[in-house]
N, C-alpha and C positions, 0 to 999 in steps of 0.2 A: 188288373193285370200287375204282375210283379215288376214289369218293366216301366210302369207309369212314373214312378219316382225318378228313374233315370231320364226318361223323356222330359219330365218337368225341369230337371237340372240342365239338360241340353238346351231347352228353349230359353231358360233364364240366362244361361251362358251366352247364347247368341244375342239376347237383348243387351247384356252387359257389354259385349264386344261392339255392338252397333252403336249404342248410346253413350256409354261411358268412355270407351277407348277409341271410338270412331275408327275402327279397323274393318268395317264392313263397307258395302257399297249398295246402291239401289238394286242392282241385279241380284246380289246374294240375298238381300232382304226380301225381294219378291219371290225368289226360289224357296226360301224358308217358309214364306206365307203359303205358297202353292202346296208345298209338302204337308204343311199343317192342315190345310183345307182338304187334302187328299187322305187324311186320317193318320198322319204321323203322330206318334206318342210324344215326339219331341224332334226338333231339328235345329241345326246350328251350322255356322260356317266352320270350315276346318282348314288347316294349313296356315299360311301367314296372313290370310285375309286380303283385303284390298283387291277383290276380284277373283279369288281362287275357287274353292270348292265348297260344297255344302253336303252334310250327311243327315239323313233322316232315320229315325227309329220307328219301324213298323211291326205290327203283329204279323207273323208269317202268313196267316190266312188273308191278309189285306194287301199283300205286296203287288200282285198282278193288277188288281184294280187301281191301286195307287199309281203304278207306273203308267197306266193308260191315261189317268187324269193329269199327271205331271207332264207327260208328253204332249197332251193336247193343250193344256193351259200355259205351259212355260216354253217348251222346246219347239213346238210346231211353228209358231210365228218366226222364231229364229231360223229354223230350217228353211222356211219359205224365203226369207231374206237371202240366205246362203245360196239357195237354188237359183235365185234370180241372177246371181253373178256367176254361178257354176251349174249350168243346166244338167250336166251329166252326173251330178252328185247323187249317191245312193242314200235314200232316206233311212233304211235300217242300219246301215253301217255308220252313218252320221250320228244317229240317235244312240246306238250302242257304245259309241266312243264317249258319250257325254253323260249317260245315265245307266247305271248298272246295279245289280244286287250283289251284296256280299253277306257273309254270315260270320258270326263270331267263331274264333278258333283258339287254339292254345296260345298263340302269340309267342313272345319272347320267353325264354325259360333258362334256368341254370342247368348246365350239363356237368355232372361230375365225371372227370376224366380219371382213368386208372393211374 
């Protein structure tokens, strides 16, 4: 895949953040591991670290299966803990606030004004 070199860089970057800069945490390291096990071409923490977010790069055809695996292996135990203290919590809403799919887009660009 043409995306594999990018995925390799993402995973190497996470490893560097976690081991050399010590700006990761066990939860993020575990989430990156789960994403990798679910077929991510690469995964890394994003944001400032220290408990923030992680991003994984997946082939489009693997996304739905990967989401199911990530949900089961990482998020479901956390949801069950949350539900124990808030029984009325909605599983789909809770999960969709924590794990979602995005796609590349044009991003920032220069605009020439008249």
